[in-house]
Each structure stands twice: as structure tokens, then as C-alpha cells.
N, C-alpha and C positions, 0 to 999 in steps of 0.2 A: 727493433719487432715489427712485425709487419702488422699493418692495420685492414683491417676487411674491406675498406674501400680501394686498399692498393689490390687487390686481388681481381682477375678477371673474370665475367661471369662463369665460365668453364671452369676455371679455378675454385670460383663459390659452389658451383654446384657439384664438383668432387669432392669439396670439404664437409658439402651436406651428407653426401650419399654415405662419405666415409665415417662419420659420427663426429667431426670435428671441431662443428658449427651448427647452432640450428636453424632451421627459416626464421624464426622467431628472433634471434638475435641479429639477423642479418638485417631483416627490415628495422627494427627498433636503431641498428647504426644507420641505417639509410635516410631515416626518420629523423635523425638527429643532424645529420647532415643539410639536407633539406633545411630545418628550422633553424640553423644555425648561420647557411649561407645563402638560403633564397631571397630574403628580402633585398639585398645588394645587387643582385645577377638577374631574377626576373624569370625561371626556369618554370615555374609551375602556376596555373591558372586556378585550381583546383586540385590541393593534397587530400588525399581520402585516405587519412591514417588507422582508422577505426576497422575500416572494411579491410585495409591490407592485413592489418595486425590477426584479424579473425581467419583470414585467409591462411597465414602463415602458422597458427596455430591447428588449423587442418593440414596443412603440409607436415606438421612435424608429425603432427599423427600417424600419417601415412609414411612417414621414414621408421619410427617407431613398429610401424604394423608390419614391415617387411614386404616383400613381393616384390613386383615390377615396379620400377618408377619412372617418370616421365623424365625426358633428359637435363630439363631445365631445373628442377624440381627448387622452390626457396628462392630463386633468384630474385631480387628486387627489378621494378622495370616501371615504365610509366608508358601511357597512352596520349598520343596527340588530341588536341581539342577539338580537332575536325573528325576525330573518330565516334562513334554512337558508343555508349555502352550504357547498359537499362540499368537505372536506380542510380546515377552518377551525372552531376551537373555535366553538361556539356553546350559549352557558348558558341561554339564554331569562332570565337576571339572578337562577339559582337555584342554590343549592350541590348540588343534587340531580345538577346537570347538569353538575359542574364538568369533567368531562374528556370530554362528549359530544362530538362531532367526525360529524356527519351526513354522508351519501355522497349524497345529494339537495342540488341548487339550487334556492331559489325564484325563480320567475319573473323576478318586478321586479329580482333580483340579477343576470339572464341577460341582461336588456333593456338595464341601465345598463352592464356589459361589453363590450356590442355597440355602443352608442352612443362608447366610448372609453374612458369613466372608469375610475380605477383607484382600488381601494379600500385603503385603506390599513389596513383591519381593522374590527373587532365595535365597534360605539357604547356606552355604556353605556344599562341598559334597569332598571327594578324586577322584582321576580318575576314573570314570565310578561303583564308589561305592564299588570296589574291598576291600580294608583293611579297617580294627577294628578300624581304628583313623582315622581323617579329616586333611589331607595338601594336598595341589596343588602346582601347580605351577604358578595359578592365583590371589591366595588371600592368601596363605600360611596358616598357620594352624588356626585351632579352638584350644581355649584354654581353660581349666577347669576357671570358672570363682571363684572356690575358690580358686585356687591357679594358676597363667596365667603361671608358668614355667613347669605346666603338660597340657598331650592332654587332649581333651574334649572327645574321643572316635569317635567310625565313623560306619556304614558312615554317619549319621547323627547327625554328631557332629554338624554342625551350626546350626542348627533346634535345639537341645538341649541346646547350649551355649546363641541364642535368648532368650528363655523362663526361663532358670536358672536365666540369670540375669537382668531380668523385662522389657526386650524390647517387649515379647509377651508374652499374658496369656498363648497361648498353639500355637503346629507348628505340620505341616503334618512331617512324617518322613517316611522311608521304611527299610525292614529286609529283609535280604535271609542269613543271617547266625549270626544273633546278632545286625543289625545295627540301630534297636530303643534299644533295651533293655540294650546295652552296655553305649552308650551316655546317658541315662537314670540315671544308675549307677553311671556312674561318674561324673555327674551335680548333683544330687539331685534332682532326678523327677521320675513320672511314667509314664512309657512307655508299649505301649500296643501292642502285636505283635498278630495281628488277627489269627485265623484260616485257614488254606488253603478255599479259595474262600468265604472268609465274605466279603469283598475290591475287586472290581473289579481292574485287571490291565489294561484295554480297553483303549485305540485302538490299541496300539504298543506292549505294556509289555507282550505279551503271554507267556515268560519264561517259554519253555517247561520241566525246571527241575522242577518246582513246588516248588521251594524255596522261590523265592521271594514276597511280599505284603506290604501294606501300612497301615500305623496304625498312632497313635497319642502319642504324649508329651507331657505334659502340669505338673501343678506342683500340681493338685490336681485329686483324683478319678476321681469327678465328673465329671471336665472338660475333662478330659480323655476319659469318658464311652460319653460323650454330644458330642465332636468331633469325636467318632467311630459310634454313631447314625447318623449322618450326612455323614461318608463315606461309611457306608455298603450296600449292596447289588449288586447283578448280574447285568450286560450287558449281552444284547444277542451277542453269538459268545463266551464266556466264556468256557473257557476247564475246570473248577471246579467253584461247587460256593457251599457255605454252606445252611444249608435250615432257612427257613428265622424265625422270631419271631412269637411267636404265634402273634397274631392279640390284638392291643393295647400295647404289652409289647415292651420298650425299655432298651438300655444298662444305661441308665440314671436312670430309675427306680431301675434297680438288683443293683445301688451305696446306694438307699435306704432301702432294706431292709436287715437282717440278714440270712446271708449264709445257718443257721441251723450247728447242728454237722456235720462234715468234718472229712473223712479218709483219712490222709494226710501224702505221701509216703517220707523219708528223702533221696534226692538222689545223690550219689557224683560219680558215676562213670563216667570216662570220654574217650572217645576215644585215648586221649595223656596218654599212661603209666607213663610218668613222672610228669603229672600237678596236684603237691599238691599244696595245700591251703595257701597262709601266713599266717599267724598268726591274722593279722585283718580280712582277710576276714573269716577265720575259726571260728573266735568269732563273726562274725557277723550271720557268716550263724546257729551258734549254739544258739545264744539267738533270732532268729526267730523262731527256732523250737521251744524255750522255751515258748514264747508269744504265739504261734499257741496253744501249750498243755493249757497254763492257760488261754488261749479265749474259753475251751472246747472242743477241738479239738482231734480227736486219730491222735497221730503222731508216727509214726513206720517208723523203714528201709525197703526201698525197695531192695530184696532179689538183689545179686550179681550175675553178669554174663550175663546180658542184650545185651551187647558190645562184639560183636567179633575183629579179626583181619581185617576183610575186609571194617569194616566201614568206618575208617579214608580214605585209599584210594580210597574207592569208591567216599567218598566226593570230596577230593583232584582231582580228574581226573574231577565229575560232573561241581564245583567248574568253574573250568580251560575251560571248556567246553565254559562258556558266553564269554571268551574271543576270542572264534573265530568268533564272530558275530558283534567285534567292525566295526565300517562302517569307519575305517580310512584307506587311501591310501595309499598305499604300500610306497611311498615315505616320508610320513609322520611317521612312524612307531619309528624311530629314536627320534622322539620328547616324544614319551611315556616316560612314568617312570619304573626305573627298574621292579618293580611289576609287571606293565600291561605285560611290554613287558615278563616277567617270564611265566606268566599264559598263555598269548596267546600264548608262544611257546609250553608249555604244551599241552595247547588245541588241537592245530593245529597237532602237533604229535601224537595226539589219533588216532586207525583205526577208524572204523564205529563198530566193532566188539564191539572194546574194551569201545567204550563210551556206548554201547544198553548194556554191562555187567555191567558197573558202575551203569546205571541208574536203570537196576534190581533189583542192590546188595541193592542200597537206598530203593526201593519199598520194596523188601522183609525183612528187616531190620526193615522197618518201620511197616510192618502187625504186625512179633514176638513180637516188643518191645510196640503196644498198644493192643495186647493183653497180653501180658506178667503183663502189669500194671492196667490191665481194672479196679482191685478192688479198686482201689482209686481215688478221687475223684479228687484229686491234689496232684501234684510231688512240693514238695521243693527243690531246687537247688541254689547252687552259680549261678551268672552272669559271674563274672571273676574270675581267681586264683589271682589276684593280685591287689593291690591298684590302682590306675591313673597312669598313666606310665609317665615320665619325656619327651618333646618333644625331638623329634627324637632319641626316644628309639628303634624306629623299624625299621627305616630306613637309618640311621647315616651311616652306614658303604655302601647304596650304592648296595648292593647285595639284589636283588628280592628275591631270594629262602632262604636267612636268613632269611630277613622280613618277609616272608611268614613262616616260622619257629615257630618265634617268635610271632607270631599273632595266631597259634596254640596253645600256650603253654597258652597264655593270655588268650584268649577267647575259653577257653575248652568244655564248658558247652551249649551255647547257640544253634551253627549250630544244633545236635542231633532233636530239636524241630522244623526247620525250614525241615526235613527232614520226621517227621512223619507229621508235618500239625497240630500241635494242637496250639491253643491259649496258649501266654505266656504273663506275664505281671512282670517287675520290679519296686517294689517299694523301696523308698527310707530309709529305717528304723534303719540305722547305719550312724554311723560319726565315723572317726576316732580320736583319740585322738588330731592330729594335724588340725584337722578340714577337713577332706574330707571324701566325702560321698562314703557310700558302700552298693551297691542295694542289694535285696534278689530277688530270681525268684521263682513266682508260675508259675504249670504248669497244665493248662486243660485238659479235655477230647476232643477229636475231635469236634468242632466248639459250644462249650461250654465256651463262654466269657462272660455268664449272674451270672454263678459259680465264677471265677474268678473275675469279679469287685465287686461283693458281699464280697468277702472276702477282698479283697485290702482295699475296705470302711472300714470294721472293723476294719482291723488292723491300717490302717490311723486313726480312732476314737481312739483307744488305745492308740495310739503313735503318736502325729501330728507334723505333719512336714513343711506344709505350711509355719508359720511363719520364719521357717528359712532361712535366705539367704546370699548370697555371698557378700563380700567386692565390694563398691561402688554401693550398692542396692537403697541406697538411693537419 
């Protein structure tokens, strides 16, 4: 007999609409999964069971009332704890904000609620989302459900764990340097970083760097596409916005169409000169290239020399600028974790001229890179250089600078595409012999999530992965 957590998000939505299951039943089932599994996995910072059940009862009344229903009515999800939700504790993974309850709600949270989803709480995230792993002094680490001695990646690690372990069918994440794609790779999921301006960061997430965006984590391409449909669209005042899809077009529809024959560029150039690939990651990358060729695509190497020596230092400076905006009282700086203190200090040490030069260098690089790769429909790249890391691998010595250097070697490919603003997706095509997922990254042309979704769906059809479950699924 199929359990409710075996159903995809779209299957759950269809069952609600058909009267085969109620929103209350879905939410109660998901809450039982969280209660049973989360203590050993660290997916949640703040579960909100009473709030979720109240919303489920309202959704159930809407079903009984008939009429036009939102597409994802009754489907459980969760919100990353970097995103404000009015009336719900939002800590940003930081002890300084243990009791913070915002009075505003982020636009992406509202959009997901308008689509009918029901949030079961706030998922685990590292302090202010800076690291590519998830750990903090509030909830501890998010653990990979495929091997609980490994980090779940970050900074959307809690969201990824909740989906991979079957607590939720999909969840919202955010990505400023790989924070959706890395945990998707580590946990065997689909993770989409939309193109710049596709999903609004309103009302407070202005992000002058242009690096960060919100996106979905899911077990299937179709679920991820449906969640992206719910998230997408500008809000008045946004600094950037992607052109809307043609009338009647959706990302979910794109998942049902063949992508056609594409020109795909193999890309392994990294800003980190010593960032070689572990054998398991290299094997996964080569295997993905062969699969794409077998599906009829034209696969060739991207010419080298697209990166220059200024890219990595400029990114480091721009990344550290976010630390200067942290609303932490001076008296509480000592409560921050070593990495946060390190990045904050670097950002504050920058002159206005140095900050502007770094931002300008990234914009110029993005223009050169996009021009040089414009002949490719899609780029193929690794997500990380290594398989999932053991807990404590990044920060065991308590040195924030060393921690950051390890992250740069581990996540050497993802941040380039935050700089260029291109959409990118991690798909779970490979597993190591000892059962660890290894994701593959596909990168699209600016604002062309449609091609990425279609190609990812083609790969999923050729090599299905949704049937693969970590220990403890049943």
C-alpha cells in the first residue's frame, strides 16, 4: 500500500482535489514524520504544527466548498529560516535572533501560500546562510539521511533533509553561491536555482550584490517545476526581473516536453586553481556527459580561459559585504560563529572604492562569460569537487578563514553562476558505490529555466531516481 509520503507533491495535490485524501491527513502525516525522524537529522529549527493544522483545516473547507482551487492546495512544505514569516520565529540560524518574530512576510512565502501549500515550519540553516554546510548553535547540524555522519550541505540543508527523508514532498530554499544546488547534490534531490529576477526577494531582500535568489528542492523535476511556477514573478520595486513566460506557458508544462537536440558545453574550469575532482565526482560528471550524448545532444568541451585571476578575489570581497549588513548589536558580535565574524570583519575592512571595484569586476566578468558561452544551449558542470563531507570537516578547528578556504575548494563551481545570474539545476544522476548521492549541474542561458526543466525531465525519464530512498524511509 502506498504511504502518503511516497506520493509526489503533484500526486498529493491531485489526491486532495479528487477527495481521496484531505489536507489535514497530509499535514498530520507529515508532522508525524517530522516528530519521528527530525531529532536524528536536524531538518527543522522551528516546527509550527498548530499553525499548519489550522491552515490545513481551512484548506479542507475550501475543498468542500468547491469552486476554483489553487494548484497545490493542501500540500505540506516548509520555509527556510532565512526567510521572514510574520508571526513565526525566524532566527537566521543565529543565537542572537533566538526569539526574533518578524512582522513582515517575504514575497516568496506569500506566493507559496497563495498556491495552496501549507508550511510546517522553518527549516535548519547555518548562521545567516554564509556556509555551504548547515550547522548552528541553535539546532546543530543538518545530517545527510543517506549517511548521518555526513553534512547535508548548505545553506538550504534543512530543507533538503526534510525532502530527502520524506518529511515533505518539496521545500523552499535559497541560493547565493550554491545553497540550493549543493544540498540537492548531497541529498539526492532536484534543486533549481532560478535565473536572476525570476523569483522576487521582496520586501527586504534587496541583495545589492544580485547573487541570491529563492528556489525549489524536490524529489522530481515535475514537483520542482510546479513549485517554481508558484514562486515565480516580480514584485513592484524589484531591482531585477526576468521576462515572463509566454501566455499559457508554465515550467511544469516544460517538464512534459522534449528539449530537442541541444548543444551542451562541458565545463570544468574553476576559480580555484587547485580544485580537482575526486574520482567519484569525476566519474559522475563523465557519466552524465555520456548520457547526454546518448540522448542525442551535441556535447563538447567549453574552450578554456574564461576565468581570470580577478574573479575569485572579487567574489570573496562581494560575499563578505553581506556581513557588513548583519543587524547584530556590537555587544553581541562575540556570540557569532567564527566564520560569520571572519566574513563580517573582511567586509568592514573594505573601503568604498574596493567594494565598488569588486562589484564592477563581477559584472564585467559576467558579461564576458555570457558572451563567450552564448553558443551553448546548456553547460554541464560538477556541483561540488568532493563527495559529501563528514560532519565537522569544514569548521572543526574553529578558524573562520580556514573554514572559508575549505568551502571554496569544495564548492568551486556553483558560485560562478550566481555571478552570471544564469539559472542552474542539480539533478541526482549518480550514487557512489557506498550509496552517497552525487549531483550533476546543468546551467541554462539567462532566464531560460524552461530548457533546463525540459532537459532535466528528459534525464529523469532516462535514468529515474525518485524510487531511491535513504535508510529510514519506510
